[in-house]
C-alpha positions as CSV (number, residue, x, y, z in Angstrom):
1,X,4.7,-20.0,36.1
2,X,2.7,-21.2,33.3
3,X,5.2,-24.4,32.0
4,X,6.3,-24.1,28.9
5,X,4.6,-26.7,27.2
6,X,1.4,-25.0,27.9
7,X,2.9,-21.5,26.7
8,X,4.0,-23.8,23.5
9,X,0.8,-24.8,23.1
10,X,-1.2,-21.5,23.9
11,X,1.1,-19.8,21.0
12,X,0.4,-22.3,18.3
13,X,-3.3,-22.0,18.8
14,X,-3.1,-18.1,18.5
15,X,-1.2,-18.3,15.5
16,X,-3.6,-20.6,14.1
17,X,-6.3,-17.8,14.9
18,X,-3.9,-15.4,13.5
19,X,-4.0,-17.3,10.3
20,X,-7.4,-17.9,10.1
21,X,-8.2,-14.1,10.9
22,X,-6.2,-13.6,8.0
23,X,-7.2,-15.9,5.7
24,X,-10.8,-15.3,6.4
25,X,-10.0,-11.2,5.3
26,X,-8.6,-12.0,1.7
27,X,-5.3,-11.6,3.6
28,X,-1.6,-13.5,3.7
29,X,-0.6,-14.5,6.9
30,X,2.7,-13.6,6.4
31,X,1.6,-9.5,6.3
32,X,0.9,-10.1,10.2
33,X,3.5,-9.8,12.8
34,X,2.4,-11.6,16.3
35,X,3.9,-9.6,19.0
36,X,3.7,-11.6,22.4
37,X,3.6,-8.7,25.1
38,X,5.2,-10.4,28.0
39,X,4.4,-7.8,30.8
40,X,5.3,-8.6,34.2
41,X,6.0,-12.5,32.9
42,X,8.8,-14.1,34.2
43,X,12.0,-14.7,31.7
44,X,11.4,-18.0,31.6
45,X,8.4,-17.4,29.6
46,X,9.5,-15.5,26.9
47,X,12.3,-18.4,26.5
48,X,9.7,-20.7,26.3
49,X,7.9,-18.7,23.5
50,X,10.9,-18.2,21.6
51,X,11.8,-22.1,21.6
52,X,8.0,-22.3,20.7
53,X,9.1,-20.2,18.0
54,X,7.5,-16.6,18.9
55,X,10.4,-14.2,17.4
56,X,8.1,-10.6,18.5
57,X,8.3,-9.3,21.9
58,X,6.6,-5.9,23.1
59,X,7.3,-4.8,26.7
60,X,5.2,-1.6,28.3
61,X,8.1,-0.8,30.9
62,X,11.4,1.0,30.0
63,X,13.0,-0.5,32.9
64,X,11.1,-3.9,32.4
65,X,12.5,-4.3,28.6
66,X,15.8,-2.9,29.3
67,X,16.5,-5.8,32.0
68,X,14.9,-8.4,29.9
69,X,16.6,-7.4,26.6
70,X,20.1,-7.3,28.4
71,X,19.9,-11.0,30.1
72,X,18.2,-12.5,26.9
73,X,18.8,-11.1,23.3
74,X,19.1,-14.8,20.8
75,X,19.6,-14.1,17.3
76,X,16.3,-13.4,15.8
77,X,14.3,-12.2,18.8
78,X,13.1,-8.6,18.2
79,X,11.9,-6.2,21.1
80,X,9.3,-4.0,20.4
81,X,8.2,-0.9,22.8
82,X,4.8,-0.7,24.0
83,X,3.7,1.2,26.9
84,X,4.8,5.4,27.4
85,X,8.4,6.5,26.7
86,X,10.3,9.5,28.7
87,X,13.0,11.3,27.0
88,X,15.2,9.8,29.9
89,X,14.4,6.0,28.7
90,X,14.1,6.9,25.2
91,X,18.0,6.2,23.9
92,X,18.4,3.2,25.8
93,X,14.9,1.6,24.6
94,X,16.3,2.6,21.4
95,X,18.9,0.5,21.0
96,X,16.8,-2.8,22.3
97,X,14.1,-2.3,20.6
98,X,13.4,-2.9,16.5
99,X,10.4,-0.6,16.7
100,X,8.5,2.0,19.6
101,X,4.8,1.3,19.1
102,X,4.2,5.2,21.3
103,X,5.1,8.1,19.8
104,X,3.3,10.8,20.9
105,X,5.0,14.2,20.9
106,X,7.2,16.4,18.2
107,X,9.5,16.9,21.9
108,X,9.7,12.3,21.3
109,X,10.3,12.7,17.7
110,X,13.0,15.0,18.1
111,X,14.9,13.2,21.0
112,X,14.6,9.8,18.8
113,X,15.5,12.0,16.1
114,X,18.9,13.0,17.6
115,X,19.6,9.5,18.7
116,X,19.4,8.3,15.2
117,X,22.0,11.0,14.2
118,X,24.1,10.1,16.8
119,X,24.2,6.7,16.8
120,X,24.5,6.7,13.2
121,X,20.8,4.7,12.7
122,X,17.7,5.0,11.8
123,X,15.2,4.5,14.5
124,X,11.4,2.8,13.4
125,X,8.5,4.3,15.5
126,X,4.6,4.6,15.1
127,X,2.3,7.4,15.8
128,X,0.2,6.3,18.8
129,X,-3.4,7.8,18.5
130,X,-5.9,8.2,21.6
131,X,-9.2,7.8,19.9
132,X,-11.4,7.6,23.0
133,X,-9.7,10.8,24.5
134,X,-8.5,8.6,27.5
135,X,-6.4,10.2,30.1
136,X,-4.9,7.1,31.3
137,X,-3.2,6.5,27.6
138,X,-1.2,8.1,25.9
139,X,-1.6,9.2,22.3
140,X,-2.4,12.2,20.0
141,X,-6.3,13.0,19.2
142,X,-7.0,11.6,16.0
143,X,-7.4,15.2,13.9
144,X,-3.6,15.5,15.5
145,X,-2.1,12.6,14.5
146,X,-1.2,13.6,10.5
147,X,0.5,16.9,11.8
148,X,2.4,14.5,13.8
149,X,3.0,12.0,11.4
150,X,4.6,15.0,9.0
151,X,6.6,16.9,11.0
152,X,8.2,13.7,12.7
153,X,8.6,11.9,9.7
154,X,10.8,15.0,8.4
155,X,13.4,14.9,10.9
156,X,16.4,12.8,9.7
157,X,17.4,9.2,11.0
158,X,13.5,8.8,12.3
159,X,11.0,6.6,10.3
160,X,7.4,6.9,11.0
161,X,5.9,3.8,10.0
162,X,2.0,3.9,11.0
163,X,-0.2,4.2,13.4
164,X,-0.6,2.5,16.9
165,X,-3.9,2.5,19.2
166,X,-5.5,1.0,22.4
167,X,-8.8,1.4,21.7
168,X,-11.6,2.5,24.9
169,X,-12.3,-1.4,25.6
170,X,-15.8,-2.1,24.7
171,X,-18.1,-5.0,23.2
172,X,-17.7,-3.2,19.5
173,X,-14.0,-3.4,18.9
174,X,-13.8,-4.1,15.3
175,X,-15.4,0.1,15.0
176,X,-12.6,1.5,16.7
177,X,-9.9,-0.6,14.5
178,X,-12.0,0.6,11.5
179,X,-11.6,4.1,12.5
180,X,-8.1,3.7,12.7
181,X,-7.6,2.1,9.3
182,X,-9.7,4.9,7.6
183,X,-7.6,7.7,9.7
184,X,-4.4,6.2,8.6
185,X,-5.1,5.7,4.9
186,X,-6.6,9.8,5.1
187,X,-3.5,10.7,7.1
188,X,-1.0,8.6,4.0
189,X,-3.3,10.5,2.0
190,X,-3.0,14.0,3.0
191,X,1.0,13.5,4.0
192,X,2.3,11.0,1.3
193,X,4.1,9.6,3.6
194,X,3.2,5.7,3.5
195,X,1.9,4.2,6.9
196,X,2.1,0.3,6.3
197,X,2.0,-0.6,9.9
198,X,-1.3,-1.2,11.8
199,X,-0.7,-1.8,15.3
200,X,-3.8,-2.3,17.1
201,X,-5.3,-5.6,18.8
202,X,-4.8,-7.7,22.0
203,X,-5.6,-11.1,23.3
204,X,-9.8,-10.4,23.7
205,X,-9.4,-8.8,19.7
206,X,-7.2,-9.3,17.5
207,X,-8.9,-11.4,15.5
208,X,-10.9,-8.4,14.5
209,X,-7.9,-6.4,14.6
210,X,-6.9,-8.6,11.7
211,X,-10.1,-8.7,9.9
212,X,-9.7,-4.7,9.6
213,X,-6.1,-4.3,8.4
214,X,-3.7,-4.8,11.2
215,X,-0.1,-5.4,10.5
216,X,0.7,-6.0,14.3
217,X,-0.7,-7.4,17.1
218,X,-0.4,-7.2,20.7
219,X,-1.1,-10.5,22.7
220,X,-0.6,-11.1,26.2
221,X,-2.3,-13.5,28.3
222,X,-3.2,-15.7,25.5
223,X,0.2,-16.9,24.7
224,X,1.7,-16.7,28.0
225,X,-1.4,-17.2,30.5
226,X,-2.1,-14.6,33.7
227,X,0.8,-12.0,34.8
228,X,2.4,-13.1,37.6
């Protein structure tokens, strides 16, 4: 496992890059939430990052999220869910997370709304957009995003706060990020629903995502090193 001093050093570098990218784009770095993606990382790595100041953790798998959240949930630490979410796991995941980034169907939206009503609280989510039409990734087609945002946001207890994407991997990621931002603007105008959050950008391209308006960046190996 990467030791805690390396994680602290790498986290500091990533935060500095976030701040520089924000300022270069004429933005306030405080507008951007850095999410450390701890997929297949040991609990000790999350603890080291938390001790170094990281406050947001993202997990791709429900069981891994639930296991880690049960073992380590200090005040101030916020878990995000960034993987495909089944209705079967929705209740437990919703209880442990501040934001679900991967809402991709009205069926799941209805389930989250039911959970929110039964538990007397709000569930926050982002609509995931599959920009490249990739079968290996979740999300709705760009031309279906407005309908899902409209229908999901109308459900009680469910707050739809923006869009998320994991675009195709290529040498021009900024084009994909720009398209997602433009789609968000169109959907917000069509639906009249404020969509302040854009979850986009990972270890290799988060600076470009910030330049195009990302408010949430999901960074794994640049903070934690290689996965076990």
